C-alpha positions in Angstrom: 64.1 19.1 -28.3 63.6 22.8 -28.3 62.3 24.3 -31.4 63.7 27.2 -33.4 61.7 29.3 -35.7 63.6 30.2 -38.7 63.1 33.6 -39.9 63.4 34.4 -43.4 66.9 36.3 -43.0 68.7 33.2 -41.9 67.7 31.5 -44.9 68.6 34.2 -47.1 71.8 34.8 -45.4 72.9 31.1 -45.4 72.2 30.6 -49.3 73.4 33.9 -50.7 76.4 34.2 -52.8 79.5 35.2 -51.0 78.8 39.3 -50.2 82.1 41.5 -50.6 80.8 43.7 -47.8 82.5 42.5 -44.9 79.3 43.2 -42.6 77.1 41.3 -44.9 80.1 38.8 -45.2 79.9 38.1 -41.6 76.1 37.8 -41.0 76.6 35.2 -44.2 79.2 33.3 -42.1 77.0 33.2 -38.9 73.9 32.1 -40.6 75.9 29.2 -42.2 77.7 28.2 -39.2 74.5 28.1 -37.3 73.1 26.0 -39.9 76.1 23.4 -39.9 76.9 23.4 -36.4 73.7 24.2 -34.2 70.5 23.1 -36.5 70.7 19.6 -35.7 69.9 20.4 -32.0 66.9 21.6 -32.4 63.5 21.1 -33.9 63.4 23.7 -37.0 59.8 25.0 -38.0 58.9 28.2 -40.0 55.4 29.5 -41.6 53.7 29.9 -44.8 54.2 33.6 -44.2 58.2 32.8 -44.1 57.6 30.7 -47.4 56.0 33.3 -49.1 58.5 36.1 -48.3 60.8 34.1 -49.2 59.6 33.2 -52.4 58.5 36.9 -53.4 62.0 38.2 -51.8 60.2 40.7 -49.4 62.8 41.6 -46.7 60.2 42.2 -43.8 60.1 40.1 -40.8 57.7 36.7 -40.6 55.2 35.8 -38.1 55.5 33.1 -35.4 54.0 30.1 -33.7 54.5 28.7 -30.7 58.4 28.1 -30.4 61.4 28.3 -28.0 63.7 30.4 -30.2 63.0 33.0 -33.3 66.2 33.0 -35.2 66.8 36.0 -37.5 69.5 38.3 -38.6 67.1 41.1 -39.3 68.7 43.4 -36.8 67.2 46.4 -38.3 63.7 45.6 -37.4 63.8 42.8 -34.9 67.2 41.8 -33.4 68.2 45.1 -32.0 68.0 46.7 -28.4 65.9 49.9 -29.6 62.9 47.2 -31.0 63.2 44.3 -28.5 61.8 45.6 -25.7 58.8 46.4 -28.0 58.4 43.3 -29.2 59.0 41.7 -26.1 56.1 43.4 -24.5 53.9 42.5 -27.6 54.9 39.0 -27.0 53.9 38.7 -23.4 50.9 40.4 -24.2 50.1 37.6 -26.5 51.1 34.8 -24.3 54.5 34.3 -26.0 56.4 35.1 -22.7 58.8 32.0 -23.0 60.0 32.8 -26.6 63.5 34.4 -27.0 64.4 36.5 -30.2 68.1 35.7 -31.2 70.8 35.7 -33.7 73.1 32.8 -35.1 76.0 34.2 -33.1 74.2 33.7 -30.2 74.3 30.2 -30.5 78.0 29.7 -31.6 80.7 29.1 -29.3 79.7 26.1 -27.9 79.1 25.0 -24.4 83.0 25.4 -23.2 83.1 29.1 -23.2 82.7 29.4 -19.7 85.9 27.3 -19.0 87.7 29.3 -21.6 87.3 32.3 -19.6 87.9 30.8 -16.3 91.1 29.8 -17.3 92.3 33.5 -17.8 
């Protein structure tokens, strides 16, 4: 079974009170949906850094340790087109070239998405 590193933002969005801001509410729903429908497919891991962040309420991103996926909703500092090339280069330089940074939405939709597109 592949491993997924759970970054602080996933826990924060999944466990927060529902937001009235539509963008925040959408991210909360993605986190909750991923937790409900996808998490059983993976070995979940995190680090003491993430636990410390969550306990302190620090919004900065967490460290990682040898997993296949790094799951985050931190699109400002981590999962965005401006930051990812630099992050992936740093990861390659450190020997983590197999790590994929992703958001819950990238897992949701199921395995039959391609079948639906071919029906059109």
